[in-house]
N, C-alpha and C positions, 0 to 999 in steps of 0.2 A: 450488615449484621442487624441493625435496627430494623430493617425492612423484613428481614426474616423472622425476627422474633414477632413483629406486628402480624406476619401472615400465620404463624402458628397459633398466637393467641386468638386470631379472628376464628381459625379452624376448631379450636375448642369452643368457642362460642356457637358456632354452626351446629355442634354436635347435641346442643339442648334442643329435646323435643317441645319443652314448655318454658321458654326462656322468661326470666322475671322482667319486669317492667324497665327497671333501670338498664336492662341490655340495649334498649332503643339509643340511649345516649352512647353507648361502647360502640354501637353500630355507626354512628356520625362520626365518631372519633376515627375509626378504620377509614371511611370514606375519606375525611379530611387528609389524613396521612398518606394515602394512594393518590389523592388529586396532588397534594403538594409535592409528591416524588415525580410525577408526570409533569407537573409544570417546571421544575429545575431541570428535567431532561430536554423539555421543548425549549426553553430558554438557553440552554448550552448547545443544542444540536439544531435547532429550528424545527419547524412543524413537519411539513411534507413536501416543499417544492424541490429543495437542493438534495444531491446525492448524500447519502448517511444521516439523513434527517429523521427525527423521531418515529414517522409513520411508514419510512421507507424499510423499517426492521419488522419482519413480521411478527416477531414476538411481542412486539410493543403493541401491535393490534389488539391482542388479547387483555392488556393492560388497560388500553382506551376503552374497549367494549365493557369491561367489567364496571369501569367509573360511570360511563354513559348509563348502563343498566341501573346501576344504583340511584343515579339522580332522577331516571325515568320512573323507577317503582316508587320513588319518595314523593315524587310532585304530581304524578298522574296516576289518576285512580283507573286501575286496569282491571277491576274484579279480584279473581282468585288470588288471595295474599301469598297462601302457602305455596301454591305453583310457582309465583314471581320470587319468593325467596330462595328457590331451587338453583335461580341464576347467581346467586352469591357465592355459590360452590364453586364456580370458575375462578375464584380468587385463589383456590388453593393451587390451580396451575400457575399462579405467578412463582411459586418455588422453583419451576423449571427455570424461570428467567433470572433467578438470584443464586441458585447453587450452581457452582462452576461444574462444568461435565455433563449435566443434566440435558443440556440442549444437544450434546453430540450423540448421546442415547437415544433421545427422541427422535433426533434425525435418522438415525439407523432403525429405528422402528418404523417410521414413516417409509423408509426405503423398502423395509420388508413388506409393509403393506402394499405399496405399490407392485411389487414383485409378485404379490399374491393376486393380483387382478385376475391373472388368466386362469390359475388353479380354481378361483373362487367361482369364475363363470363356468368351468368345466364342472364343478361340484353341484353348482345349482342347476346347470342342464340335466345332469344325472339324476338329481333329487326329483325334478319336474318330470323327467320320463318315469321313474318310479313311482311318482304320486299319481300320474295319469294312469298307470297300470292299476294301483292300488283302487283307485275311483271306480275304474271299470270293474273290477273284481269283487270289491266289498261294499259297495255304496250301499247303505241302509241297513247292512247286515248286523251291526252292533246295536241296533235298536230291537232285535228279535229275542223277546224274553218269555219267560213260562208264566202264563197267566192263568188263574184258578179258574178250572172247569168242571162242569157247566155253571154258568152264571145263574142267580136267583131272579128267574123271570116269569110272567104269569103264563097260564097253559096255552092261551091262543099262540103268543111269540114263541112258546117253547115249541109248539107243533111246527109252526112255519120254519123255524130255525133249523131243527133237526131233520126237516125234510131235505136240506143241503148237505151236500157232502163237505168233508174237512177242507178239501182242496180249495173249493168256493170261498169258504170262510178264511183261509190262510190268504187268499188272493186279495182280501178287503173289499169283497163285493157287498159285504152287509153294513160293515160299520163305517166303509167309505162313503155309502150314501144314507145318511142319518135322517133324511126327510121322511123316508117311508115309515121310520119307526118313532118319529116325534110324538104322533098321536099317542103312543102306547104309554104305559106307565114306568118304562125302563129307559135309563139314559146310558147308551153303549159308549158312547165318547168318554164321557165321566169314568165309566167302569174299568175300560181298558187302559186309561191312562191314571187310575188310582194305585198308588205304589202298594197300598194294603193287599191289593189282589196279586202281587208278583211273588214269586218263589225267591227267598232269601238263604243264602247259606250263612250258618251262624258266623258271627263276627263281622260279616261283610257288610259293606255300605252300599253297594250297587247289587241289584237283581241279577241272578242267575241267567247267562245267556244260553241261547240254544240255536238250533239251525235244522233246516228240513232236509239237507243232502244225508246221504246215507253214512257218511263218517263224522258227522257234526256231532254236536252234543246234543242229548235227549232230555225231554222233561220227566219229573217225577210223575207218578201215578196221580190224576186228579188235576193236571195243569197241562195246558195246551201251549204249542209254540207259535208266538204271532208278534207282528211288529207293533209294539206300544210303548209309551212313555218316552224318556230321553235316552241320549247316549251315555255311556258311562263316564265316570269322574267329572262329575257337574255337567256333562253333555258336551265336554272339549275334547273328548278321544273318539273321533270317527272319521270316516273316509266319504262322507256325505258330499262335500264339496271339495273343489281342488286345493283351497287354502288350508282345509283341515287335513287334508291328506297330506299335504306337504309338510305341515307341522308334525303330523305321526311319522313321517319318513325321516324327517330331520332329528325326532327324538330316536328313532331305530338306528341311525347312522351315528349318533353321540352315546349309543348304548345306555341310556338313562332309564332305567325301569322298564326296559324293553321287554322283560320277560313276561310283564304283565299284558302289554299289548299284542305279543305273541300268543299268549294263552287265550285271551278274548277271541282274538280273530279265528284262531283253528278251532275254538268252541263253536262259534257262529257260522262259519265256512266251511269248515270241513279239513282233516289233517293234511290233505293232498297239497294244500298251499303253504306247507312247510317249506318248499322247493322256493318259494318268493322270497320268504325271510333269509334264506341260506344265502341267496344271490345278493341281496340288499346289505346282509352283513360283510359279505366278502367284499363286494366292491366298495361299499359305502365305508365301512367301519375300518376294515384292514388295509385298504387301498387309498381312498381320497383322503382320510384323515391323516394318514402317514405321508402323503403326497405333500399336504399341507406343512407337515414338519419338515420335510425334505427341502421345499422352496424356502422357508424360513431360515433354516440352517444355511442353505446356500446363499441367500441374500446377506446374513449376518457375517458369513466368511468373507465374502466379497467386501462388504462395509470395513471388516476388521483389517482385510490386507490393504486397503486404501489408507486406513488410518495409519497403520504401522510403516508404510511407504512415506506417508507425509511426515511422520515423526522422525524416520530415519534422514530423510532429505533434511530436516531442520537441524539434526543433530551432526550431519555432515557439513552443513555450512557453519554451524558454531566450531566444530573441529578447525576448519579451513580458516575461520576468522582469528581463532586462537593461534594457530600456527603462524600467521601473518603478524600478529601482535609479536609472538616469540622473536621472529626474525628482525623485525623493526628494532625491538628493545635491544638485541644482540649488536646490531649495527650502530645505534646509538652509542652504546657502552664502549664499542670498539673505536669510534671516531673521538669520543672524549679521551680514550687512553692515548690515542695518536697526538691528540692536541697537547695532551698534558706533558707527554714525554719530548716532543719537539719545541715546548714553548710558544707554539705559534699563537699568534692572536687572530688569525683570519676565522671568519665564521661563514656559516652556509646559509645564504638566503633562503634556499629551499626548505631546510630543516626548521629554520625560522617560522617561515611561512606556515609549513607542516604542523609543528607544533603549536603555533600560536592559533590556528584555526581549531586544532583538537582542543586545546585548552579552553578556548572560548565555547567549543561545542559542549565540552564537558560542564563547564560552569553553568550553561543555559538549562542544563539537565540534571541538576543536583538531586532532584527527587527520583527514588528509584522506582521503576516500573516493575510490574509483575506480568508473568504469564498466566495461562489458564489454570495452572497448577499450583499457582500461587508462588513460585519461584523467582527470585530477584533477576531482572534482566539487566546485566551492567550497562555503564553509560556508554561504553564503547559500541555496543550493538546498535543502540539508537542513532549514532552517527556513523555507521560504517561506511558510508559514501565518502566521508571526509577523509578515511585513512586508506581505503581499499580502492575506490573506484577512480582514485586519480592515480595514474600510473607514472607522474612525473619522478618522484623522488624513488619510488620503488617501482620496478617494472613487473609486467604481468606475471612473470615468473616467479616473482618475488625476490629477485638479485637486487642489491643496491648499486646504485649508478654514483660512484665517487665523485666524477668529473661533475656530475650535474650538482652534487651536494656542496662542491666547493666553487659553484659558478659565483654566487654573489656574496663571496665572504668578506665584502668590504662593507656591508649593509649594516648599520645599527650596531651600538655599542652593548656590551655584554651578553654576547652571544652564548659564552660558555655557560654562565647561568640559566640561560633559556634552555640550553640543550639538557642540562642537568635536571631542571624542571620536567622537560620531556620525559627524560627516562623515568624520574619518579612518578610521574602521571601514568606512565604504562605499567609499572610495577604495581602501583594502587590498583590499576584496572585488573591486571591478573589476580591480585588478591581478592577482589570483590567477585572474579568469577570463580575462585575457589570457594569463596564463602558462600556463593549461590547454590553450590552443589553439596553444602554441608546440610545435614539432617537438622542441626539445631544451631541457633546463635552463637557466637563466640564467646559472649560471657559466660554460657552454661557449662563450656569445656571448662573454663578458669575455675569456675565454682567445683565442678565435678573432681577436677584434678587436687582442688585444695582440700575439700572436706571428705571426699569418697575415696580417696587412696590414703591407706592407713600404714605410712612406714615411719613410725616414731623413734623407735629405739633398737638397738641391736638385738635385746632380749626377745622384744616382739617379733622381731623378722625370724629369728630362730625358731619360734613357737609356730609362726605361719609356715616355715619350711616344714616343720616336724607335721603339722595338720594337712598340709597340702599333700605330702607324702602319703599319708593314710587315706584321705577323702578321694584322691584322684586315683587310687589302686583299682583296676578292674574287678577285684574280689568285691570291692564296695558296691560297684555298681550291679554286680550279680546278685548281692545280698539285698539290695534296694528293690530291684526288679522282682525277686522272690517275694519281698514284702509287700508290693503292689498287687501281685497276683493274690496272696494270701488275704490281704485287705479288701479285695474285691469278693473273694469267695466268702469271707466274713460277712460283707454287706448283703450278699445274694442268698445267705442262708436265712435272712429274716423272713418270717411268714406268720401265719394266723391260723388257728391260735398257738402262742409260745409259751413254752412252762417258764416259770420266774427263774431257773437256774439256767436255762438256756440264754434267757435273756440278759442274765448277768453276764455269762462268758462272752456275749458278742460286746457287751458294753465294755469290759475290761480289755478286750482285744481291740476296740476303736481306741480306747486311750493309749495303749501300748503303740499302735501303729503312728497315731498322731505324735506320740512322743519320739518315735524313731524318725519320721519325717521331718519334724522340727529340728532335731538334733542336727540331721543332714543339712538342713538349710543354715543352721547357725554356724557349723562347721566350715561349709562352703564360703560363707561370707568372711570368716576369719582368713581362710587360706587364699581366697581370691581378691578380697577387698570388694566393697559394694560397687567398685567402679567397674571391675571386670567381671564381676558377677553378674551384674544385670545388662552386660553386652550380650549374652546368650538369651535367646527367646524362651528356650526350655527353663531356665533359671528362674526368668520372669514368672512363667506360666507355675512353676512348681511353689514359688513364693506366694503367688495369690491363693493357690489352694490350700497351703498351709495357714495362711492368715484367717482364711473363711473357716478352715477346721477349728481353730482357736476361737473365733468368734461364736461358733456354733456350740462349741463347750461351755462358754460362758452364758448362751442363751438357750440351752438345753431345755429349761423349764418353761421357758416363754410359750404361750399358745399362739400356734400359728406360724413359728419360725421353724418348725421341722423340716420344712423343705429345704433349709441350709444343709442338712445332712446329704442331700443329693449332690452338692458341689464337690463332695469328696469322690464322688465317681469319676469326675474328669481325670483324675490321677491315672486312670486306665490309659489314658492318651500317652502318657510318658513310655509306654510300651514301643511306641513308634521309634523311639531312639535305637531299638535293637531290632525292630521288626520292619524290614524293608518295604513289604506290601503295604503294611499299615501306614508307613511313613508318606510313601508314596502317594497313596488315596488321599491322605490328609493333605498334602501338598495341592493335590489336585481340586479338593474341594475349597482349601484356603486360596487358590488361584482364581476358581471360580465365583466364590464369594466377593474377591477384590475386583473381578470383572463385573459380577453382578450387582455391585453396589448401587449403582446409579440406576440399573433396571430394577432393582428391588424398591428403590425409592419410587420410580415411576408406577410400578405395580400397586405400591401402597397409596399413592396419590389416586390411582385409578378406583382402587377399593373403597377408598374414603370418599371420593367423589359421589361414586353409585350408591353408596351407604347414606350418605347425606340426601343424594337425590330421592333414594326409595323412602326414606323417613318423612321427608318433606311432601312428597307426592301422595304416599299411600298410608302414612301413619295415622292420620285421622280416621281413613276408611276402615283400617282394622280394629279400632276401637268402636266404631259405631255399628258397624255391619258384621261383628264377631259372630253372631247367631247364626250366619250362614255357613260357617266352616267349623263351629264348635258346638256341641249338642247342649254342654251346659253353660253357654255363653261366657266362657272365661278365654282370655288370649291364649293360643296354642303356644308351643315351644318355638315354633318358626313364625316370626311376624315382624314387622317393621315399626313398631310403634315408638321405639326408642333406638337411638344409635346403636348400642351393642348388639341387639338382636338383628338389626338391619347388616350390621358388619358380618354377622355370621351367616345369614342368607347370602351375602355375595361370597364369601368365601366358600359357603356350600356350593355355590354356582361354580366356583373355579374348581372344585373337586370333582365336578362333572354330574352333579345332582341338582337338576334345575326344574325339573318338569312338574314335581307334585308342588313345590312352594309356588310356583307360577300359577297352578290351577287355582290355589287359595286366593292368590293376589287377583286373579282375574274375576273371582266369584265376589269379593268385596269391593274391589276399585273399578272394575270394568276391563274389558278385553283390550283396547288398543294401546294405552299406555304401559299396561304390564306386558304385553308382548314385545314392544319396542324395547323398554329397560331390560329385561331378561335376556333377549337375543342378543342385545347389544353387548352385556357382560360375557354371555357365553363364546360370541365371536371374538371379541376385542381380549377379553381377559383369558380366557380358556385357550383358544384355538390359537392366538396369536402370541401372547407374552408368555404363556406358560411353555409354548412349544419354543420360544426363543430361549426361555431359561434352559431347556433341555439342549437347544444348539449350543449355547455357551458351555454347558456342562461337557457335551461331546468334544468341542474345540479344546479343551483342557487335556484331553486323551490324545494329544498329538504325540508325535514321534519326540519331539523335544523335550515335553514334560516327562515321558516313560523313559527317556534315555537316561543311562547311569550317568550320574554327576561325577565331577572330577574326583571327589572324595570317596565315591563309593567303593573304591578299589582298597582303601584302608579298612582294616579290621575295627569294629567299634569295641568298646571296653567288654561288653558281653562275650563277645566271640573270642577275645583274647583271654578271658578268664575260664571261658568253656575250653579252649585249647589247651590251657595249662592243666586243666583237671585232666583232659583226655591225656596228655603226655604223661602226666603222672600215673594214670592208671596203666598205660602201656608199660612204662618203666618198672612197676610193680610186677605186671603179669610176665614180662620178660625175665626179671630177676628170679621170680619163683620158677618158672620154666627152666631156667638155665641151672637151677640148684638141682630140680627134679630129674632133668633128663639129660644130665650132662654125660653121664655113662653111656646111656642108649644112643646118644647122638655119635661118640665116640667109635660104637661097635658098627654103626650103621655106615660111616663114611667109606669103607673099603668096599662095601655091596654096592654104593652109589657110584663108585669109580668103574666097577665092573659093568654096571647098568649102561653107563654113559659109552662104555666102548662096544657094548652090545648094539646100542642105537646107532652108533656109527656104521657097525657092520650090517644093520638093517638097511641103512641108505644104500649102502655100497651093492647089496644084494640086490635090493630094488632095481638098481641101474641095471644090473646085470640081467636081471630077469627080463627088463624091458628090452633090453638088446636083442636077447634071444627070441622074443616074440615078434613074428611076423603076420600076426591075425590083424584081419581089417577092422575088428573090434577094439583096436588099441585104444582108442578115447575111453573106453569103460574098463581098461584094463588097471589092476592096483594089485601090487604084491602083498602077500599076508602079512609081510613082516612091517610094511609100513603101518598097519593098524596098531601096532604095540608101540610106536614112537609116540613119547610123551609131547604135548602140544606146547611145553616150554622150550622146546629144541627146534621150532619152526625156523629160528634164525640160521641154525646151522644149516637146516635143508636149503634155505633160501640162497644164502652166502655161497653155497657150493658152486665153483664156477663151471664145472664140467656138466653141469644138469640143466636141462632146459624143459620147463613144466608150462603147461597151459593153465592159468589160474581162472577158475570160474569168478565171474564178476556179476553182482546183480545188477538188473538193467537200471535200477535208479542211481546206483552209484558209479556206474559206466559213465567215462567221458567220451563214448562214442558219437553222441551226438552234440557235444559242446563245440561251439564256434572255434574256440582257441585250439581244439585239437589238431596236431599236424598229421598230414594225410599223404604227406609225400611218398612214403613206402607201403601205400595200401596195395598196389598192383603186385609190387615184388613179394609182398608177403603171402598173397594169396595163390602164387605161382610155386612156391617153395613147397616141396613134400615136408610132412612132419619129420622133425629129427628122430632118429632111431631110438634116441634115448629118452624121448618125450613120452609123458603120460598125463593122465589127469585122475582126480579121484573118482570113486565109483559113482556111476549114475549121475555124472555132472551135467549141469545143464547150461552149457556154454554154446557159443556158436561154432558148430561141429567143422573140423578141418581135417578130415580123415585122409588115408594115404591115396596116392594118384589111381589106385585100383578103382576106387569108389568116390572120384572126384565130383561127378554130377550128383549122387545122392548127398555129399557132404554139401554142395553149393546149395541144394534145395533145403536141408537142414539149416545152413546158415542163413538162408532167406527167411526161413521162420524165425530163427532167432530164440526158438525154445527146444526143450528135451526132457526126459526124466532126469530128476535128480537122484541125490542120495535117498535111500530108503529109511535109514536110521542115521543118528547123529554117531560122531566119532566115539563119543563116552559109551554109549550103548555097545557097539561092536567090540569094543576093547573089553568091556565087562562080560558080554556074551559072544564068543567068537564063532557059534554056530551060524549067528545072523549074517555072517559074511558069504556071499555068494561070488564065485570065481567066474567070470563070464567069459573065460577061455574054453571051459569044457562044453561039452554038447549041452548039459542041463542048463548050465549059465547062459549059452546063447538062446536057448528056448526061452528062459525068463525074460532076457532082455530084449528079444523080439516082442514078447507077449506085453512088456511094459511101454515098448514104443507104439504098439498098436492101441492099446489102451489110451495112451497120451494122445495119438491122433484123433481117437473117438472123441475124448472129453475136449478136446481144443476145436473140434468142428463146429461150425456155427449152427448147423442143423441140431446138434445135440444140445446145445445152449437153449436154443428157441423152444424145443421140447420140452425142457426142463421148465423153462419159464411159463409155457403153457400149463404144465401140469400144476405148477405151484398156483397159478392162477384159479384152475379147476378145483383143486382142493380148498382153496379159500373162499370160494363160491360155495362149494358144498357145505362148508361149517355153516354158513349164513343160513342153511335150511333146517337147521337142528334148533328149533324154536320150541316153545311149550307145547305146540300142537303136534309134534312128532310122533307122540304116542298114540294119536288118533289117526295118522296117515300112514298105515302098514306098508303101503307100497313105497313110498317115498323112503321110509325107514329102511326097507330092505336094501334099496339101490343104494342108500348113503353107506351102508354097512360093508356092501361088496365095493363100492367106489373106494371107500377108505382104505381096505385092504390094498386095492389096487395102487393107491397112491404110495401107501407104505412100502410096497414091495419095489416101486419105481424108485423111491428116494433111497431106499436101502441099497439097490443096485447101482444107483449114482454115486453113493458113497464108496462103495466097494472098487468101483472103477476108478475113482480119484485117489483111493489109497494106493492101487497098484500103479497108476500113472504118475502121480507125484511123489509118492513116497510118504510115509508117516511124517518125516523131518519137516516136509513143506507144507503138508496138510495141517498139522497140529501147532504150526508157527503162524498160522492165518487166522485172525479174529474171526472172519466172516465163515471159514470153514468151521471154526468151534460152534458158531451160531447153526449151521446146518447140522452138525454133528449131535448137538443136543436136542435139536427139533426132531432128528430120525429118532434119536434114543427114545423119546417120549413116545412116538408112533409103535417103535419096537415092543416097549413095555405095555402099551395099550393092546397090541395084538395078542401078546404072550397072556395076559391078564383073561382076555376073552377067551382064549383057548384052553386056559385052565379053569375057566368059571369063575374067577374073581373079579369080574367087570363091576358089580355093584359096590365094591368096597369104596368107603370114603375116600381113602388114599388114591385110589386109582382114579375115582372121579374128579379129584382135584388135580391129579397130573394130566388127566385127559384135556382139562383147560387149557394146558400150555400149548396144544396144537393152534391155539390162535395165534402163536407167534410165526405161523408158516407164511403170512404175507411179508414178514421182514426178510425172508430168503430172497424175495425178489430184489430187495435192494442191494446186495451184492451182485445181481445180475446187471444192473444197469449203472454204468459208469458215472453219469452225472450225478444221480442221487447218492452214490458211494461216495464221491469227492465232497459234496455237501455235508454228508454225515461225518466224513473224517475231519472236515473243517471244524464242526460243531464240537466233535469229541476233542478236538486239539484245544477248544476253548474251555473245557472243563477244568484243568488246574488253575485257569486264571480267574474262573467263575468261583471256584471254591475258596480261593484267596479273598475275593470280594464278598463272598458270603461269610466268612469269617469275621472281616472287617464290620458288615452290616451288623453280625450278632453282638458285636462289642457296643457299637453305637445304640442298638436296640437294648442291650442289656442295661445301659444308663437308664433308658426311659422307663424299662421294666422295674429296676430296682427303686425309682422314683416313683411309679404308680403303687408299689408296695407300700411305700412309706407313706404316700398320701391316702390310698384306698383300703388297705388291707383291713378285712373285717367289718368294712362299713357298707358293703353292697346287700347285707342281709335284711329282709323286711318282713312283716307279718302280714299274710293274705288270708282272704276268705277263699276256702277250697272249693266252694260252689260256684263262684264267679271269676276266681283267679285274680281278683281285684284288691290291692293293699288298703289296708285300713287308714281312716283318716288319723292324722296325729292327736286330734283331741279324744279318741278312742283308745288308741295304743300308742304310748310314747317310747316304749323300750322292750327289750326281749322279755322282762319280766312281767310286763302287762299282757303281752301276747300269751306267755305260758299260763296266765293265770285264767284266761279265756278257754283253755283247752276242754274244759269240762261242759262248758256251756256252748260253745260255738264250734262250727268247722273251721278251724284256723291253724295256720301251720307258720313257724318261723324258718324261711326258706332263703337261700342265697340265691343271686342270679349265676346262671349256668357258666357264663365267660364272666371272669373276675379278676381281681389283682391280689388274691390272698398269698401267693407265692410267686417266686420269679418264672416258673415255667407257665403258670396260667396267665402271667403278665404278658409272655411272649406271644401267646396264643390270642389275647385280648389285642394287642398291639399288631398283629398280623391282620386280624379282622379290620382295624381302624385303618390300616395302611391300603389294604385292596377296596375298602369302602363297601364291603360285604357285612351286613349285620352289626355295622358300627354304631347305629344309632343308640340301642339299648345300652351298649356299654356305657356311650356318654351321657345319657339320661340318669342312669344309676350313680354316676360319677357327680353330676350336677345337684342330684336330690340327695346325696349322703350328707349326714351330720356327724356324728362320732360313732365308735365301737359299740355295737349292740343297741343303738337307737334307731327309731323307725325312721324311714326317710320322709323329707319334706320337699314339696314341689318346688326346684331350682332355688333352694336355700344356699346351695354353693355354687352361684352362677357362675364366678369366674374361673371354675375349674375347666371351662370350655377352652382356656388358653393353653393348659397343658396340651390338648389334643390338639390344638392350631399349631404349636410349635413342633407337636410330633410330627404331623402330616407334613410340616415344611422339610424338616431334616430327616425323617424316617421314611418318608413317600417320595417327595418329589426329588430329593437328593440321592439317598442310598439305593432306592429300587431302580432309579434311571443310571446309576453305575454299573449295574449289570448290562444295561444296554451298550453303554460306553465300552465295558471290557469285550464284548462280543465283536462290537464294531472294530475295535484296536486289534482283535486276535485275527480278525479277517484281513487287515492291513499287513500285519506281521508275517501271515501266510503268503500274502502277495509278494511281500519283499523277499522271502525265502525262496520264491519261484522266480527271481530275478525281475519283479515287476510285471510278469506275466499273469494272464487270467487264472486264478486258483480253480476255477471252475473247468479247466480243460482236462478232457480224459488223458490217459496215458498215450494212446494212439494219435490223439490231435497235438500231444506236446511232441511227440517224434516227428510227426509230419512238419509241424512248425519249425523244429530245429533243424530237419532236413532242409527245408526250404530256406532257411537262413543261411545254413552251411553253403548250400550251392550258390546262394546270391553272392556271399563273399569271396567265391573261388573266381580264378581267372581262368579262362578256357585253355585246355592242356595242347590244342593244336590250332595254330593261328589260320584263320581264313585267309585264303590266296587272293590277291587282287586281281580283277578281271582283266583279260587280255584283248578283249573286243574293242575296237578303236571308237565306236560311236558311245559304249558304256563309259570309256574314258573320258570322252569330252563331255559326258554329262557331269 
C-alpha cells in the first residue's frame, strides 16, 4: 500500500508541466523509496544467479530499469532534459507489479498482441500494395493548384511566353528551366510558389486543387492549373513518396477525416478514381479492421478459457482437500468415541505421528498467507503433503486403516489428549476455511447482529410486522415504479426558456417525489432492519440516491453543485427490477465492468503514460512554435502544453481522430517523434485495447449470461400487482356481462344444441359423400357441409375413429426429414390405396397419394412435394359461400387443372430465371432516368415503353401466382406482399399516365417507390433471403437494446440540460460570423444594445441542450464523432445563461463528454453488435447447431444424407462363394 501511494503521488508530480523548484527534492525522495524497495527484494530473494531471484522475474526488470535511468539522468549530463524526463513516466508501469490482477490482464494483452502478428503482417502488406497503387496513380497530383494567369511580365517575355501553348507550360518546360529567364526582370519560381497568386475558397486554409483530366476539377476564369507550392495540410497529405502514400492509406483505412482526402484526390485526378477508394474502404476498413477485432476477441476467449480452467482446477483441488479433512475428522472422532466407551488406554502411534507432524507444521505456519485475490489460505493448504500425500494412516481412496491406527498403541503416554488436540486442530482448520470464504471478518457480523438488528420489544415487533405488510405489498412496488416514471418525466420536462410557474411546478414535484422515496426507504428500514435492508443491492442503490437527493436539497442554492441533481436520474435504473431486458443488460454491463476493471486500469495507465510523454516531448514546442499553427499566435484548443490538454488529445486518438492533431504536432515539433507517438497510441490504444474492450463486452453476451436465472420463473411484485388489477377488471367485466346478457344466453342455449347436432350431421354427411365419390380428383374433394363446421369442433372431427384424413403439413413443421422419424412402414404406406373415406381440404398442398388409377402421376407429384393450396381461408369461405368451388364438377375440374398448370409454370426454374432477369433489367432501366433524360428523347421513349413492358410482365406474374398459390398462401408471405406493393405502384403509374395525371406531385412521389424493385431480387436468392430473415429476427432484440440505450442517454441528456440549457447563446457579427470579445459584449443586454449601430445577432448554436430532445440529438453527434467538436467547444466556452461565452472558461466540462463517450458510445453502441451476434447464435441453436445460412433445399439434402447415414441396409450383402475370394 505504501509503494502504491508513492507511485500515485509520483504520477501527480509528473503531470506538472512547470514543476516548482522544491519538486526536485521530492523526486530524490521517490527515487530513494524505489531504491530501498528493490534493495529489500534483492536481499530477500538474491540478485540474479539462482532461480526465483530478483532479475529472474521480468516484472522486476521494469523496476530495475526505472531506478538505473533515474540515477543515470541525475549524474550524467545527456543533453535534452525534458526528453530524458519522459523516461520517468515508466514508473507508472510499476502499478502493474503492485496491484493484484494487473499482471494477469497484461499477460492476456501480450498474448493478444502475439496472436495479432499474422493479421498485422497481412494489414501492412495490403496497405503497402494500396500505397504503391496510389503512388503510381496520384503522384504529384495534390500539388496542382489554380495560379493567377496571366502573370505581370514585360512585353518581350510576354511575347515569348504566349508563343507557347498551354500544354507545354503545363509540362513545366518554362518554369522548370529558369536559367533562360533569369536575365529578365521576372522571377517565375517565386511567382508560382507565392500563395498570394493561388485561388482560395472562402474560409479555406489550402489553395483550391485542380486537374487537367476531363472529369477533374477546373479553375475559375483568370487562373490556370499547374503544379505549384506544397501539398495540402502543411504538405503532409500527398502520394509523392511511398511513405506519405502509406500514411494516406492508413488514414483512409482508419476512416479519420478521409472524406477530405477523397475530395482532394478526386478533384485533382478525376472522379473515375472513386473506384480506388471504394475498394480500399471495403477491404481496409470493413475487412482488415474487423479482422483485427476478430483475432483480438479470439485471443481473449482462449486466454479466458485457460484462466477459467486453471481456476476450476484449483477449486477442485480445494474441494478434494476439504473432503479429505472432513473424513479424517470423522475418523478421529469415531476413534475417540470407541476408546472412551471401551475404556481402553491403547494409543495409535500412527495417529500420534500424523497429528504431531500436522500440529508442528501448523505451528510453524501461524501467519496466514493470502492468494492473489486477497483471500486467506488456511494452514492446512500450506502443508497438504503432510496430511494427504502420506498414505499410511489414510489410504489413497480416503478410507481409514484401523489396524494401522492401532499398530503402535503402546507408544507414549497421553495419547487421548493428543487425539483430542488433533480433532480440535482439524475443526479449527475447517473454521478457518469457512472464514476464508466469508466476505467480511467475523467481528463485523457480530457487530451487525448486535446493532443493526432491531428486535427490542413486542410492541416494536408488531409495528415492524404491520409496516412490512404494507411496504412489501406488490401494489406499493407498482406505486413506486409509477413515481419513478413520473419523476423522470418531471426531470425531462426541464427546458429553456421556462416560465416561473412551470419552474415552480417542477420544484414542488421534485420535493414530493423526494419525500415519497425517502418515506419508502425509512419504512423499509423499519420493516426489514438495517441488517436485512442492506443485504440487497437494490436497497443500497436506492439509499445512496435518496441520500444524494436530500444533500442536493440542502445545497440547492450553492453555486456549482447543481450537478448533484443529475444523480436523481440514476433512480431510473430501479426499473430494471421489473424490466427483464434492462435488468439483463445492466447485468451484462456490470459483468463487463467487473471483468474490465483491470483492463480499464491498464488503459488508464497507457493514456497517462502517452499524455505525460506528449507533454514532456512536445509541450515546449507547442508554446514556442504556436504561430505555425495559429494565426493569432495563441494556443489552439488541441495542444500538449499541459497535462489535461495532452490527455484530451490522447483520448481523441482513442476515439479514432488522430490525423489533424498529428499535423499540428509535426508542424511545431518535427515529423519523426510525432509520427512514432501518434501511431503507437493509434495502434496500441485504438486497435488493440479498445477492440479488447469490445471483445470482453461480446463475451458477456454468452449463453450463460443470457440464460434465464433460476428465479426468473417467479413473478416480480410489479407483475403480481398488474395480474391482480387484470383479474379484478376481468371479474367486473364478467359480472356486468352476466347481469346484462343472462336472459339472452338462456334463449341461445337450445339453438346451440341444435347447431351441435347439425355439425355432427355435417361430418357424417361429409363421410358419406366421400364414400360415394369415385373420382380421381378425390384429393381436392371437400363436401360443402364441412365448410360450415366451426373451428372449435376440430377435436370431434379428429377423434372420430371411423375417419381417415390426410392432414396437410407445412414443410417447416414436418418431421419427414428428422433423423428420429420412424421409417419402418414407409414402403407399406405407399403401396396402400387411399381409403374410400379419406379426403383432404380443398386445394391442399400435400404430398399427393392418389388412387391406384393415377399412381404414377401421384408419385410424380409426391416427388415434387408441392401443389396448389386453398384459394381462400376457411373464414372467408364460411362468410361468402359462393367462393367455394366443387372440383368434382366439370367446371371445377377445369379450374383445378388450370391451377395445377399455373403452379407448374411458376415453380419452373426457367420462369424464375426469366423474372429475375426482368427485375435486373427494370432496375437497370431506372438508373438511366437522371437529370439529362429530358434532353435524350430517344432514350426517354425507350424507357417509357420498357417500363410498360416490365409492368405488364410483373402484373402477369402476380396473376399467375394468385391462381397457382391462392390468395391465402400469397398474402401470408411477406415477400409476396413486397412484390404486390411494388406491382401496385407500377399499375397506379400506368393508370395515371393513361389518364394524363402523370405530372401530379403525388404520382411523381409514388413513382419513386419503383426504386424498391431491386428488393424483389432478395426473395429470389435463397442465401440473401436467409440473411435478411436472420437480421429481421434480430429486430425485437435490437428494439429492446435501443430502449435501454435511450434510458442511458436520457440520463446524460437531462444532465446536459441541467448543465448547458440556455448557455450556448452568443453575440456574433453577422458580416464575419465571428463572436464578439467579452470586453465588447458581456451579455445579451450588451448585444441587443448594439443592434442599432452594428450588424449583430444574439444566436444559439444549432445543436444544443435547451431541452431533452435537442440533448438526444447532441449526444448522437457526440457518440458518432460527427460534428461533435462544435458542441464541445460551446460547452467548454459557456459561462451562465444569457452571458457571452469566453474561450475555455469552463474547461473541465470536457470530462462530461469523456464520460459520455465511454458509457454512451464505447458501451451502449457496442451492445447492438453484441445483440446481433447473440441473435445469430440463437438462430443457429434453433436449427440444431446447423448453419443458419443454409437454404431450404440444402437443409433437406443435409437431413436426407444424415438420415440415410443412420440407416442400416435393408437387404444384407451375401458372402462370396468363390473359393479364392474366401481365402483372401
